[in-house]
PDB file of the backbone (N, CA, C, O) and the ligand in Angstrom, with CONECT records:
HET     ZN  A 101       1
ATOM      1  N   UNK A   1      90.751 125.301  76.931  1.00  0.00           N
ATOM      2  CA  UNK A   1      91.384 124.450  77.942  1.00  0.00           C
ATOM      3  C   UNK A   1      92.528 125.178  78.632  1.00  0.00           C
ATOM      4  O   UNK A   1      93.122 126.108  78.086  1.00  0.00           O
ATOM      5  N   UNK A   2      92.809 124.743  79.807  1.00  0.00           N
ATOM      6  CA  UNK A   2      93.774 125.457  80.644  1.00  0.00           C
ATOM      7  C   UNK A   2      95.226 125.100  80.333  1.00  0.00           C
ATOM      8  O   UNK A   2      96.145 125.841  80.682  1.00  0.00           O
ATOM      9  N   UNK A   3      95.423 123.957  79.674  1.00  0.00           N
ATOM     10  CA  UNK A   3      96.797 123.515  79.449  1.00  0.00           C
ATOM     11  C   UNK A   3      97.251 123.841  78.030  1.00  0.00           C
ATOM     12  O   UNK A   3      96.446 123.936  77.104  1.00  0.00           O
ATOM     13  N   UNK A   4      98.556 124.009  77.889  1.00  0.00           N
ATOM     14  CA  UNK A   4      99.090 124.376  76.576  1.00  0.00           C
ATOM     15  C   UNK A   4      99.075 123.175  75.630  1.00  0.00           C
ATOM     16  O   UNK A   4      98.976 122.022  76.051  1.00  0.00           O
ATOM     17  N   UNK A   5      99.176 123.483  74.359  1.00  0.00           N
ATOM     18  CA  UNK A   5      99.139 122.433  73.350  1.00  0.00           C
ATOM     19  C   UNK A   5     100.354 121.523  73.472  1.00  0.00           C
ATOM     20  O   UNK A   5     101.488 121.990  73.576  1.00  0.00           O
ATOM     21  N   UNK A   6     100.098 120.199  73.457  1.00  0.00           N
ATOM     22  CA  UNK A   6     101.175 119.215  73.555  1.00  0.00           C
ATOM     23  C   UNK A   6     100.942 118.112  72.545  1.00  0.00           C
ATOM     24  O   UNK A   6      99.819 117.896  72.089  1.00  0.00           O
ATOM     25  N   UNK A   7     102.012 117.416  72.200  1.00  0.00           N
ATOM     26  CA  UNK A   7     101.896 116.273  71.314  1.00  0.00           C
ATOM     27  C   UNK A   7     102.170 115.018  72.129  1.00  0.00           C
ATOM     28  O   UNK A   7     103.204 114.916  72.789  1.00  0.00           O
ATOM     29  N   UNK A   8     101.258 114.074  72.086  1.00  0.00           N
ATOM     30  CA  UNK A   8     101.416 112.827  72.837  1.00  0.00           C
ATOM     31  C   UNK A   8     102.642 112.068  72.322  1.00  0.00           C
ATOM     32  O   UNK A   8     102.730 111.787  71.126  1.00  0.00           O
ATOM     33  N   UNK A   9     103.595 111.728  73.210  1.00  0.00           N
ATOM     34  CA  UNK A   9     104.810 111.031  72.772  1.00  0.00           C
ATOM     35  C   UNK A   9     104.546 109.606  72.274  1.00  0.00           C
ATOM     36  O   UNK A   9     105.381 109.019  71.585  1.00  0.00           O
ATOM     37  N   UNK A  10     103.389 109.061  72.624  1.00  0.00           N
ATOM     38  CA  UNK A  10     103.071 107.694  72.213  1.00  0.00           C
ATOM     39  C   UNK A  10     102.427 107.655  70.821  1.00  0.00           C
ATOM     40  O   UNK A  10     102.910 106.954  69.931  1.00  0.00           O
ATOM     41  N   UNK A  11     101.340 108.406  70.638  1.00  0.00           N
ATOM     42  CA  UNK A  11     100.576 108.286  69.385  1.00  0.00           C
ATOM     43  C   UNK A  11     100.643 109.528  68.518  1.00  0.00           C
ATOM     44  O   UNK A  11     100.162 109.515  67.385  1.00  0.00           O
ATOM     45  N   UNK A  12     101.242 110.623  69.038  1.00  0.00           N
ATOM     46  CA  UNK A  12     101.408 111.815  68.213  1.00  0.00           C
ATOM     47  C   UNK A  12     100.197 112.722  68.139  1.00  0.00           C
ATOM     48  O   UNK A  12     100.217 113.719  67.417  1.00  0.00           O
ATOM     49  N   UNK A  13      99.140 112.395  68.872  1.00  0.00           N
ATOM     50  CA  UNK A  13      97.936 113.224  68.882  1.00  0.00           C
ATOM     51  C   UNK A  13      98.228 114.557  69.566  1.00  0.00           C
ATOM     52  O   UNK A  13      98.899 114.595  70.598  1.00  0.00           O
ATOM     53  N   UNK A  14      97.730 115.641  68.998  1.00  0.00           N
ATOM     54  CA  UNK A  14      97.865 116.954  69.632  1.00  0.00           C
ATOM     55  C   UNK A  14      96.727 117.108  70.633  1.00  0.00           C
ATOM     56  O   UNK A  14      95.560 116.932  70.285  1.00  0.00           O
ATOM     57  N   UNK A  15      97.070 117.438  71.876  1.00  0.00           N
ATOM     58  CA  UNK A  15      96.034 117.541  72.913  1.00  0.00           C
ATOM     59  C   UNK A  15      96.340 118.695  73.859  1.00  0.00           C
ATOM     60  O   UNK A  15      97.434 119.259  73.839  1.00  0.00           O
ATOM     61  N   UNK A  16      95.345 119.040  74.697  1.00  0.00           N
ATOM     62  CA  UNK A  16      95.475 120.160  75.641  1.00  0.00           C
ATOM     63  C   UNK A  16      95.274 119.679  77.063  1.00  0.00           C
ATOM     64  O   UNK A  16      94.900 120.453  77.945  1.00  0.00           O
ATOM     65  N   UNK A  17      95.523 118.400  77.281  1.00  0.00           N
ATOM     66  CA  UNK A  17      95.266 117.837  78.610  1.00  0.00           C
ATOM     67  C   UNK A  17      96.459 117.997  79.538  1.00  0.00           C
ATOM     68  O   UNK A  17      97.538 118.424  79.126  1.00  0.00           O
ATOM     69  N   UNK A  18      96.238 117.644  80.805  1.00  0.00           N
ATOM     70  CA  UNK A  18      97.274 117.675  81.806  1.00  0.00           C
ATOM     71  C   UNK A  18      98.224 116.510  81.555  1.00  0.00           C
ATOM     72  O   UNK A  18      97.785 115.425  81.172  1.00  0.00           O
ATOM     73  N   UNK A  19      99.520 116.722  81.766  1.00  0.00           N
ATOM     74  CA  UNK A  19     100.491 115.656  81.561  1.00  0.00           C
ATOM     75  C   UNK A  19     100.869 115.542  80.099  1.00  0.00           C
ATOM     76  O   UNK A  19     100.314 116.227  79.241  1.00  0.00           O
ATOM     77  N   UNK A  20     101.822 114.666  79.830  1.00  0.00           N
ATOM     78  CA  UNK A  20     102.348 114.632  78.462  1.00  0.00           C
ATOM     79  C   UNK A  20     101.564 113.734  77.522  1.00  0.00           C
ATOM     80  O   UNK A  20     101.636 113.900  76.305  1.00  0.00           O
ATOM     81  N   UNK A  21     100.807 112.771  78.077  1.00  0.00           N
ATOM     82  CA  UNK A  21     100.098 111.826  77.211  1.00  0.00           C
ATOM     83  C   UNK A  21      98.668 112.272  76.933  1.00  0.00           C
ATOM     84  O   UNK A  21      98.077 113.013  77.719  1.00  0.00           O
ATOM     85  N   UNK A  22      98.112 111.813  75.802  1.00  0.00           N
ATOM     86  CA  UNK A  22      96.766 112.227  75.389  1.00  0.00           C
ATOM     87  C   UNK A  22      95.685 111.464  76.114  1.00  0.00           C
ATOM     88  O   UNK A  22      94.562 111.950  76.244  1.00  0.00           O
ATOM     89  N   UNK A  23      96.011 110.254  76.597  1.00  0.00           N
ATOM     90  CA  UNK A  23      94.986 109.430  77.227  1.00  0.00           C
ATOM     91  C   UNK A  23      95.633 108.502  78.237  1.00  0.00           C
ATOM     92  O   UNK A  23      96.855 108.365  78.288  1.00  0.00           O
ATOM     93  N   UNK A  24      94.791 107.867  79.040  1.00  0.00           N
ATOM     94  CA  UNK A  24      95.328 106.958  80.039  1.00  0.00           C
ATOM     95  C   UNK A  24      96.011 105.771  79.364  1.00  0.00           C
ATOM     96  O   UNK A  24      97.058 105.314  79.823  1.00  0.00           O
ATOM     97  N   UNK A  25      95.426 105.273  78.279  1.00  0.00           N
ATOM     98  CA  UNK A  25      96.029 104.103  77.633  1.00  0.00           C
ATOM     99  C   UNK A  25      97.406 104.444  77.065  1.00  0.00           C
ATOM    100  O   UNK A  25      98.301 103.599  77.083  1.00  0.00           O
ATOM    101  N   UNK A  26      97.590 105.661  76.562  1.00  0.00           N
ATOM    102  CA  UNK A  26      98.921 106.061  76.090  1.00  0.00           C
ATOM    103  C   UNK A  26      99.873 106.237  77.275  1.00  0.00           C
ATOM    104  O   UNK A  26     101.049 105.884  77.185  1.00  0.00           O
ATOM    105  N   UNK A  27      99.370 106.779  78.381  1.00  0.00           N
ATOM    106  CA  UNK A  27     100.196 107.008  79.565  1.00  0.00           C
ATOM    107  C   UNK A  27     100.655 105.712  80.218  1.00  0.00           C
ATOM    108  O   UNK A  27     101.668 105.685  80.917  1.00  0.00           O
ATOM    109  N   UNK A  28      99.904 104.635  79.988  1.00  0.00           N
ATOM    110  CA  UNK A  28     100.234 103.353  80.602  1.00  0.00           C
ATOM    111  C   UNK A  28     101.327 102.589  79.869  1.00  0.00           C
ATOM    112  O   UNK A  28     101.626 101.450  80.227  1.00  0.00           O
ATOM    113  N   UNK A  29     101.917 103.183  78.867  1.00  0.00           N
ATOM    114  CA  UNK A  29     102.900 102.464  78.059  1.00  0.00           C
ATOM    115  C   UNK A  29     104.329 102.714  78.524  1.00  0.00           C
ATOM    116  O   UNK A  29     105.283 102.543  77.765  1.00  0.00           O
ATOM    117  N   UNK A  30     104.461 103.119  79.780  1.00  0.00           N
ATOM    118  CA  UNK A  30     105.791 103.395  80.301  1.00  0.00           C
ATOM    119  C   UNK A  30     106.682 102.157  80.198  1.00  0.00           C
ATOM    120  O   UNK A  30     106.250 101.042  80.492  1.00  0.00           O
ATOM    121  N   UNK A  31     107.908 102.363  79.787  1.00  0.00           N
ATOM    122  CA  UNK A  31     108.844 101.249  79.654  1.00  0.00           C
ATOM    123  C   UNK A  31     109.737 101.174  80.889  1.00  0.00           C
ATOM    124  O   UNK A  31     110.374 102.158  81.265  1.00  0.00           O
ATOM    125  N   UNK A  32     109.779 100.001  81.514  1.00  0.00           N
ATOM    126  CA  UNK A  32     110.683  99.768  82.631  1.00  0.00           C
ATOM    127  C   UNK A  32     111.999  99.225  82.077  1.00  0.00           C
ATOM    128  O   UNK A  32     112.030  98.579  81.030  1.00  0.00           O
ATOM    129  N   UNK A  33     113.071  99.500  82.795  1.00  0.00           N
ATOM    130  CA  UNK A  33     114.345  98.909  82.401  1.00  0.00           C
ATOM    131  C   UNK A  33     114.350  97.439  82.803  1.00  0.00           C
ATOM    132  O   UNK A  33     113.547  97.027  83.640  1.00  0.00           O
ATOM    133  N   UNK A  34     115.230  96.653  82.227  1.00  0.00           N
ATOM    134  CA  UNK A  34     115.306  95.228  82.568  1.00  0.00           C
ATOM    135  C   UNK A  34     115.559  95.044  84.065  1.00  0.00           C
ATOM    136  O   UNK A  34     115.004  94.147  84.700  1.00  0.00           O
ATOM    137  N   UNK A  35     116.420  95.925  84.615  1.00  0.00           N
ATOM    138  CA  UNK A  35     116.730  95.848  86.038  1.00  0.00           C
ATOM    139  C   UNK A  35     115.468  96.032  86.882  1.00  0.00           C
ATOM    140  O   UNK A  35     115.233  95.275  87.824  1.00  0.00           O
ATOM    141  N   UNK A  36     114.658  97.039  86.541  1.00  0.00           N
ATOM    142  CA  UNK A  36     113.425  97.307  87.271  1.00  0.00           C
ATOM    143  C   UNK A  36     112.448  96.149  87.123  1.00  0.00           C
ATOM    144  O   UNK A  36     111.820  95.729  88.095  1.00  0.00           O
ATOM    145  N   UNK A  37     112.325  95.635  85.903  1.00  0.00           N
ATOM    146  CA  UNK A  37     111.432  94.503  85.649  1.00  0.00           C
ATOM    147  C   UNK A  37     111.808  93.316  86.517  1.00  0.00           C
ATOM    148  O   UNK A  37     110.955  92.634  87.084  1.00  0.00           O
ATOM    149  N   UNK A  38     113.115  93.091  86.604  1.00  0.00           N
ATOM    150  CA  UNK A  38     113.620  91.972  87.398  1.00  0.00           C
ATOM    151  C   UNK A  38     113.251  92.143  88.870  1.00  0.00           C
ATOM    152  O   UNK A  38     112.825  91.196  89.532  1.00  0.00           O
ATOM    153  N   UNK A  39     113.420  93.361  89.367  1.00  0.00           N
ATOM    154  CA  UNK A  39     113.082  93.636  90.767  1.00  0.00           C
ATOM    155  C   UNK A  39     111.595  93.417  91.028  1.00  0.00           C
ATOM    156  O   UNK A  39     111.208  92.840  92.045  1.00  0.00           O
ATOM    157  N   UNK A  40     110.768  93.887  90.092  1.00  0.00           N
ATOM    158  CA  UNK A  40     109.318  93.716  90.241  1.00  0.00           C
ATOM    159  C   UNK A  40     108.971  92.230  90.229  1.00  0.00           C
ATOM    160  O   UNK A  40     108.154  91.772  91.028  1.00  0.00           O
ATOM    161  N   UNK A  41     109.592  91.483  89.326  1.00  0.00           N
ATOM    162  CA  UNK A  41     109.314  90.053  89.194  1.00  0.00           C
ATOM    163  C   UNK A  41     109.689  89.299  90.458  1.00  0.00           C
ATOM    164  O   UNK A  41     108.938  88.440  90.922  1.00  0.00           O
ATOM    165  N   UNK A  42     110.855  89.621  91.017  1.00  0.00           N
ATOM    166  CA  UNK A  42     111.333  88.935  92.219  1.00  0.00           C
ATOM    167  C   UNK A  42     110.385  89.202  93.392  1.00  0.00           C
ATOM    168  O   UNK A  42     110.005  88.285  94.120  1.00  0.00           O
ATOM    169  N   UNK A  43     110.014  90.463  93.558  1.00  0.00           N
ATOM    170  CA  UNK A  43     109.127  90.855  94.659  1.00  0.00           C
ATOM    171  C   UNK A  43     107.760  90.180  94.502  1.00  0.00           C
ATOM    172  O   UNK A  43     107.177  89.683  95.465  1.00  0.00           O
ATOM    173  N   UNK A  44     107.277  90.179  93.272  1.00  0.00           N
ATOM    174  CA  UNK A  44     105.968  89.591  92.999  1.00  0.00           C
ATOM    175  C   UNK A  44     105.978  88.096  93.282  1.00  0.00           C
ATOM    176  O   UNK A  44     105.016  87.557  93.829  1.00  0.00           O
ATOM    177  N   UNK A  45     107.071  87.421  92.908  1.00  0.00           N
ATOM    178  CA  UNK A  45     107.194  85.988  93.160  1.00  0.00           C
ATOM    179  C   UNK A  45     107.192  85.711  94.658  1.00  0.00           C
ATOM    180  O   UNK A  45     106.552  84.766  95.120  1.00  0.00           O
ATOM    181  N   UNK A  46     107.913  86.539  95.415  1.00  0.00           N
ATOM    182  CA  UNK A  46     107.930  86.402  96.878  1.00  0.00           C
ATOM    183  C   UNK A  46     106.531  86.540  97.454  1.00  0.00           C
ATOM    184  O   UNK A  46     106.094  85.734  98.275  1.00  0.00           O
ATOM    185  N   UNK A  47     105.845  87.569  97.008  1.00  0.00           N
ATOM    186  CA  UNK A  47     104.495  87.830  97.512  1.00  0.00           C
ATOM    187  C   UNK A  47     103.578  86.648  97.251  1.00  0.00           C
ATOM    188  O   UNK A  47     102.841  86.213  98.135  1.00  0.00           O
ATOM    189  N   UNK A  48     103.629  86.137  96.038  1.00  0.00           N
ATOM    190  CA  UNK A  48     102.717  85.046  95.692  1.00  0.00           C
ATOM    191  C   UNK A  48     103.087  83.761  96.414  1.00  0.00           C
ATOM    192  O   UNK A  48     102.215  82.965  96.763  1.00  0.00           O
ATOM    193  N   UNK A  49     104.388  83.557  96.640  1.00  0.00           N
ATOM    194  CA  UNK A  49     104.831  82.366  97.355  1.00  0.00           C
ATOM    195  C   UNK A  49     104.396  82.425  98.816  1.00  0.00           C
ATOM    196  O   UNK A  49     104.031  81.406  99.402  1.00  0.00           O
ATOM    197  N   UNK A  50     104.434  83.624  99.403  1.00  0.00           N
ATOM    198  CA  UNK A  50     104.096  83.759 100.817  1.00  0.00           C
ATOM    199  C   UNK A  50     102.616  84.027 101.053  1.00  0.00           C
ATOM    200  O   UNK A  50     102.144  83.981 102.189  1.00  0.00           O
ATOM    201  N   UNK A  51     101.875  84.313  99.962  1.00  0.00           N
ATOM    202  CA  UNK A  51     100.451  84.574 100.096  1.00  0.00           C
ATOM    203  C   UNK A  51     100.137  85.750 100.994  1.00  0.00           C
ATOM    204  O   UNK A  51      99.245  85.657 101.836  1.00  0.00           O
ATOM    205  N   UNK A  52     100.850  86.856 100.835  1.00  0.00           N
ATOM    206  CA  UNK A  52     100.562  88.013 101.695  1.00  0.00           C
ATOM    207  C   UNK A  52      99.295  88.741 101.237  1.00  0.00           C
ATOM    208  O   UNK A  52      98.676  88.369 100.240  1.00  0.00           O
ATOM    209  N   UNK A  53      98.926  89.777 101.978  1.00  0.00           N
ATOM    210  CA  UNK A  53      97.660  90.461 101.721  1.00  0.00           C
ATOM    211  C   UNK A  53      97.604  91.097 100.348  1.00  0.00           C
ATOM    212  O   UNK A  53      96.574  91.057  99.675  1.00  0.00           O
ATOM    213  N   UNK A  54      98.726  91.691  99.930  1.00  0.00           N
ATOM    214  CA  UNK A  54      98.740  92.363  98.628  1.00  0.00           C
ATOM    215  C   UNK A  54      98.545  91.348  97.509  1.00  0.00           C
ATOM    216  O   UNK A  54      97.788  91.583  96.567  1.00  0.00           O
ATOM    217  N   UNK A  55      99.240  90.215  97.624  1.00  0.00           N
ATOM    218  CA  UNK A  55      99.091  89.169  96.619  1.00  0.00           C
ATOM    219  C   UNK A  55      97.650  88.684  96.567  1.00  0.00           C
ATOM    220  O   UNK A  55      97.096  88.457  95.491  1.00  0.00           O
ATOM    221  N   UNK A  56      97.060  88.532  97.727  1.00  0.00           N
ATOM    222  CA  UNK A  56      95.664  88.067  97.814  1.00  0.00           C
ATOM    223  C   UNK A  56      94.720  89.077  97.170  1.00  0.00           C
ATOM    224  O   UNK A  56      93.797  88.708  96.444  1.00  0.00           O
ATOM    225  N   UNK A  57      94.967  90.365  97.449  1.00  0.00           N
ATOM    226  CA  UNK A  57      94.156  91.423  96.845  1.00  0.00           C
ATOM    227  C   UNK A  57      94.252  91.394  95.331  1.00  0.00           C
ATOM    228  O   UNK A  57      93.247  91.512  94.630  1.00  0.00           O
ATOM    229  N   UNK A  58      95.482  91.234  94.831  1.00  0.00           N
ATOM    230  CA  UNK A  58      95.692  91.219  93.384  1.00  0.00           C
ATOM    231  C   UNK A  58      95.009  90.019  92.753  1.00  0.00           C
ATOM    232  O   UNK A  58      94.414  90.123  91.680  1.00  0.00           O
ATOM    233  N   UNK A  59      95.100  88.866  93.433  1.00  0.00           N
ATOM    234  CA  UNK A  59      94.486  87.651  92.917  1.00  0.00           C
ATOM    235  C   UNK A  59      92.975  87.840  92.829  1.00  0.00           C
ATOM    236  O   UNK A  59      92.341  87.446  91.850  1.00  0.00           O
ATOM    237  N   UNK A  60      92.411  88.450  93.870  1.00  0.00           N
ATOM    238  CA  UNK A  60      90.981  88.691  93.937  1.00  0.00           C
ATOM    239  C   UNK A  60      90.539  89.672  92.855  1.00  0.00           C
ATOM    240  O   UNK A  60      89.537  89.454  92.174  1.00  0.00           O
ATOM    241  N   UNK A  61      91.307  90.763  92.705  1.00  0.00           N
ATOM    242  CA  UNK A  61      90.969  91.777  91.707  1.00  0.00           C
ATOM    243  C   UNK A  61      90.980  91.168  90.314  1.00  0.00           C
ATOM    244  O   UNK A  61      90.128  91.480  89.482  1.00  0.00           O
ATOM    245  N   UNK A  62      91.945  90.304  90.068  1.00  0.00           N
ATOM    246  CA  UNK A  62      92.055  89.641  88.770  1.00  0.00           C
ATOM    247  C   UNK A  62      90.873  88.708  88.555  1.00  0.00           C
ATOM    248  O   UNK A  62      90.298  88.657  87.468  1.00  0.00           O
ATOM    249  N   UNK A  63      90.516  87.967  89.605  1.00  0.00           N
ATOM    250  CA  UNK A  63      89.391  87.042  89.523  1.00  0.00           C
ATOM    251  C   UNK A  63      88.105  87.798  89.223  1.00  0.00           C
ATOM    252  O   UNK A  63      87.291  87.356  88.412  1.00  0.00           O
ATOM    253  N   UNK A  64      87.923  88.945  89.882  1.00  0.00           N
ATOM    254  CA  UNK A  64      86.721  89.754  89.663  1.00  0.00           C
ATOM    255  C   UNK A  64      86.703  90.290  88.238  1.00  0.00           C
ATOM    256  O   UNK A  64      85.666  90.269  87.575  1.00  0.00           O
ATOM    257  N   UNK A  65      87.858  90.771  87.764  1.00  0.00           N
ATOM    258  CA  UNK A  65      87.951  91.303  86.407  1.00  0.00           C
ATOM    259  C   UNK A  65      87.622  90.216  85.389  1.00  0.00           C
ATOM    260  O   UNK A  65      86.907  90.463  84.417  1.00  0.00           O
ATOM    261  N   UNK A  66      88.150  89.003  85.617  1.00  0.00           N
ATOM    262  CA  UNK A  66      87.877  87.895  84.707  1.00  0.00           C
ATOM    263  C   UNK A  66      86.402  87.514  84.726  1.00  0.00           C
ATOM    264  O   UNK A  66      85.803  87.218  83.693  1.00  0.00           O
ATOM    265  N   UNK A  67      85.844  87.528  85.908  1.00  0.00           N
ATOM    266  CA  UNK A  67      84.420  87.206  86.073  1.00  0.00           C
ATOM    267  C   UNK A  67      83.573  88.161  85.237  1.00  0.00           C
ATOM    268  O   UNK A  67      82.667  87.747  84.515  1.00  0.00           O
ATOM    269  N   UNK A  68      83.892  89.447  85.354  1.00  0.00           N
ATOM    270  CA  UNK A  68      83.169  90.465  84.585  1.00  0.00           C
ATOM    271  C   UNK A  68      83.316  90.206  83.099  1.00  0.00           C
ATOM    272  O   UNK A  68      82.379  90.362  82.316  1.00  0.00           O
ATOM    273  N   UNK A  69      84.538  89.800  82.734  1.00  0.00           N
ATOM    274  CA  UNK A  69      84.799  89.609  81.316  1.00  0.00           C
ATOM    275  C   UNK A  69      84.056  88.389  80.778  1.00  0.00           C
ATOM    276  O   UNK A  69      83.511  88.422  79.675  1.00  0.00           O
ATOM    277  N   UNK A  70      84.039  87.317  81.560  1.00  0.00           N
ATOM    278  CA  UNK A  70      83.469  86.062  81.062  1.00  0.00           C
ATOM    279  C   UNK A  70      81.964  85.969  81.224  1.00  0.00           C
ATOM    280  O   UNK A  70      81.311  85.194  80.525  1.00  0.00           O
ATOM    281  N   UNK A  71      81.409  86.750  82.139  1.00  0.00           N
ATOM    282  CA  UNK A  71      79.991  86.598  82.405  1.00  0.00           C
ATOM    283  C   UNK A  71      79.289  87.948  82.325  1.00  0.00           C
ATOM    284  O   UNK A  71      78.795  88.460  83.330  1.00  0.00           O
ATOM    285  N   UNK A  72      79.248  88.523  81.124  1.00  0.00           N
ATOM    286  CA  UNK A  72      78.633  89.837  81.000  1.00  0.00           C
ATOM    287  C   UNK A  72      77.121  89.756  81.199  1.00  0.00           C
ATOM    288  O   UNK A  72      76.487  88.802  80.749  1.00  0.00           O
ATOM    289  N   UNK A  73      76.550  90.741  81.863  1.00  0.00           N
ATOM    290  CA  UNK A  73      75.108  90.792  82.060  1.00  0.00           C
ATOM    291  C   UNK A  73      74.535  91.724  80.997  1.00  0.00           C
ATOM    292  O   UNK A  73      74.930  92.887  80.909  1.00  0.00           O
ATOM    293  N   UNK A  74      73.609  91.216  80.196  1.00  0.00           N
ATOM    294  CA  UNK A  74      73.049  92.076  79.141  1.00  0.00           C
ATOM    295  C   UNK A  74      72.252  93.212  79.754  1.00  0.00           C
ATOM    296  O   UNK A  74      71.647  93.047  80.814  1.00  0.00           O
ATOM    297  N   UNK A  75      72.246  94.368  79.094  1.00  0.00           N
ATOM    298  CA  UNK A  75      71.472  95.487  79.624  1.00  0.00           C
ATOM    299  C   UNK A  75      69.984  95.142  79.639  1.00  0.00           C
ATOM    300  O   UNK A  75      69.486  94.435  78.763  1.00  0.00           O
ATOM    301  N   UNK A  76      69.290  95.655  80.648  1.00  0.00           N
ATOM    302  CA  UNK A  76      67.869  95.385  80.763  1.00  0.00           C
ATOM    303  C   UNK A  76      67.119  96.064  79.625  1.00  0.00           C
ATOM    304  O   UNK A  76      67.377  97.221  79.295  1.00  0.00           O
ATOM    305  N   UNK A  77      66.195  95.333  79.039  1.00  0.00           N
ATOM    306  CA  UNK A  77      65.418  95.912  77.945  1.00  0.00           C
ATOM    307  C   UNK A  77      63.941  95.895  78.293  1.00  0.00           C
ATOM    308  O   UNK A  77      63.432  94.941  78.882  1.00  0.00           O
ATOM    309  N   UNK A  78      63.266  96.969  77.916  1.00  0.00           N
ATOM    310  CA  UNK A  78      61.842  97.061  78.171  1.00  0.00           C
ATOM    311  C   UNK A  78      61.104  96.822  76.859  1.00  0.00           C
ATOM    312  O   UNK A  78      61.503  97.317  75.805  1.00  0.00           O
ATOM    313  N   UNK A  79      60.038  96.067  76.943  1.00  0.00           N
ATOM    314  CA  UNK A  79      59.242  95.878  75.738  1.00  0.00           C
ATOM    315  C   UNK A  79      57.770  96.050  76.094  1.00  0.00           C
ATOM    316  O   UNK A  79      57.354  95.781  77.220  1.00  0.00           O
ATOM    317  N   UNK A  80      57.008  96.494  75.137  1.00  0.00           N
ATOM    318  CA  UNK A  80      55.579  96.684  75.355  1.00  0.00           C
ATOM    319  C   UNK A  80      54.900  95.331  75.497  1.00  0.00           C
ATOM    320  O   UNK A  80      55.305  94.343  74.885  1.00  0.00           O
ATOM    321  N   UNK A  81      53.871  95.311  76.307  1.00  0.00           N
ATOM    322  CA  UNK A  81      53.089  94.084  76.416  1.00  0.00           C
ATOM    323  C   UNK A  81      52.224  93.953  75.175  1.00  0.00           C
ATOM    324  O   UNK A  81      51.720  94.940  74.639  1.00  0.00           O
ATOM    325  N   UNK A  82      52.066  92.730  74.736  1.00  0.00           N
ATOM    326  CA  UNK A  82      51.145  92.485  73.626  1.00  0.00           C
ATOM    327  C   UNK A  82      49.717  92.635  74.111  1.00  0.00           C
ATOM    328  O   UNK A  82      49.478  92.691  75.317  1.00  0.00           O
ATOM    329  N   UNK A  83      48.759  92.703  73.190  1.00  0.00           N
ATOM    330  CA  UNK A  83      47.341  92.893  73.525  1.00  0.00           C
ATOM    331  C   UNK A  83      46.832  91.793  74.452  1.00  0.00           C
ATOM    332  O   UNK A  83      45.975  92.038  75.301  1.00  0.00           O
ATOM    333  N   UNK A  84      47.370  90.565  74.285  1.00  0.00           N
ATOM    334  CA  UNK A  84      46.853  89.423  75.044  1.00  0.00           C
ATOM    335  C   UNK A  84      47.799  89.023  76.186  1.00  0.00           C
ATOM    336  O   UNK A  84      47.739  87.901  76.690  1.00  0.00           O
ATOM    337  N   UNK A  85      48.679  89.964  76.586  1.00  0.00           N
ATOM    338  CA  UNK A  85      49.655  89.628  77.619  1.00  0.00           C
ATOM    339  C   UNK A  85      49.431  90.437  78.882  1.00  0.00           C
ATOM    340  O   UNK A  85      48.946  91.568  78.831  1.00  0.00           O
ATOM    341  N   UNK A  86      49.787  89.852  80.015  1.00  0.00           N
ATOM    342  CA  UNK A  86      49.756  90.592  81.266  1.00  0.00           C
ATOM    343  C   UNK A  86      50.853  90.054  82.192  1.00  0.00           C
ATOM    344  O   UNK A  86      51.347  88.940  82.017  1.00  0.00           O
ATOM    345  N   UNK A  87      51.224  90.887  83.194  1.00  0.00           N
ATOM    346  CA  UNK A  87      52.263  90.484  84.140  1.00  0.00           C
ATOM    347  C   UNK A  87      51.607  90.207  85.488  1.00  0.00           C
ATOM    348  O   UNK A  87      50.840  91.029  85.989  1.00  0.00           O
ATOM    349  N   UNK A  88      51.901  89.075  86.060  1.00  0.00           N
ATOM    350  CA  UNK A  88      51.393  88.743  87.378  1.00  0.00           C
ATOM    351  C   UNK A  88      52.477  88.026  88.152  1.00  0.00           C
ATOM    352  O   UNK A  88      53.062  87.063  87.656  1.00  0.00           O
ATOM    353  N   UNK A  89      52.754  88.490  89.377  1.00  0.00           N
ATOM    354  CA  UNK A  89      53.795  87.876  90.204  1.00  0.00           C
ATOM    355  C   UNK A  89      55.164  87.892  89.518  1.00  0.00           C
ATOM    356  O   UNK A  89      55.968  86.985  89.734  1.00  0.00           O
ATOM    357  N   UNK A  90      55.439  88.900  88.704  1.00  0.00           N
ATOM    358  CA  UNK A  90      56.730  89.006  88.036  1.00  0.00           C
ATOM    359  C   UNK A  90      56.858  88.124  86.807  1.00  0.00           C
ATOM    360  O   UNK A  90      57.921  88.093  86.187  1.00  0.00           O
ATOM    361  N   UNK A  91      55.816  87.413  86.443  1.00  0.00           N
ATOM    362  CA  UNK A  91      55.881  86.576  85.244  1.00  0.00           C
ATOM    363  C   UNK A  91      55.039  87.185  84.127  1.00  0.00           C
ATOM    364  O   UNK A  91      54.041  87.863  84.368  1.00  0.00           O
ATOM    365  N   UNK A  92      55.472  86.923  82.908  1.00  0.00           N
ATOM    366  CA  UNK A  92      54.723  87.396  81.744  1.00  0.00           C
ATOM    367  C   UNK A  92      53.781  86.280  81.285  1.00  0.00           C
ATOM    368  O   UNK A  92      54.202  85.159  81.000  1.00  0.00           O
ATOM    369  N   UNK A  93      52.508  86.623  81.227  1.00  0.00           N
ATOM    370  CA  UNK A  93      51.488  85.651  80.819  1.00  0.00           C
ATOM    371  C   UNK A  93      50.897  86.042  79.481  1.00  0.00           C
ATOM    372  O   UNK A  93      50.709  87.220  79.178  1.00  0.00           O
ATOM    373  N   UNK A  94      50.613  85.036  78.700  1.00  0.00           N
ATOM    374  CA  UNK A  94      49.938  85.277  77.408  1.00  0.00           C
ATOM    375  C   UNK A  94      48.620  84.513  77.384  1.00  0.00           C
ATOM    376  O   UNK A  94      48.571  83.296  77.560  1.00  0.00           O
ATOM    377  N   UNK A  95      47.556  85.278  77.160  1.00  0.00           N
ATOM    378  CA  UNK A  95      46.232  84.642  77.076  1.00  0.00           C
ATOM    379  C   UNK A  95      46.018  84.086  75.678  1.00  0.00           C
ATOM    380  O   UNK A  95      46.277  84.755  74.677  1.00  0.00           O
ATOM    381  N   UNK A  96      45.541  82.855  75.631  1.00  0.00           N
ATOM    382  CA  UNK A  96      45.304  82.257  74.300  1.00  0.00           C
ATOM    383  C   UNK A  96      43.830  82.252  73.955  1.00  0.00           C
ATOM    384  O   UNK A  96      43.449  81.789  72.880  1.00  0.00           O
TER     385      UNK A  96
HETATM  386 ZN    ZN A 101      98.398 109.259  72.765  1.00  0.00          ZN2+
END
């Protein structure tokens, strides 16, 4: 690897990746100060109260993420037809 050996400040894993963290989930653990948190909260409240485009985008992204979470689509599975089965018009038929 091109990068020098580093220890992830979050989990302590030794890695050779770019940046100081070993993974995206470790990198996402940045701590904001109370002052910064307050500023983010105030701005976010304004956005949601006024219904601006960014707030709408965030609401939509969250809705889509929740949709994915609540309504998972099972992976398609293929199975062999039985000796007495056939497919016609997209339906599976069984001859008796
Ligand atoms: Zn880590």
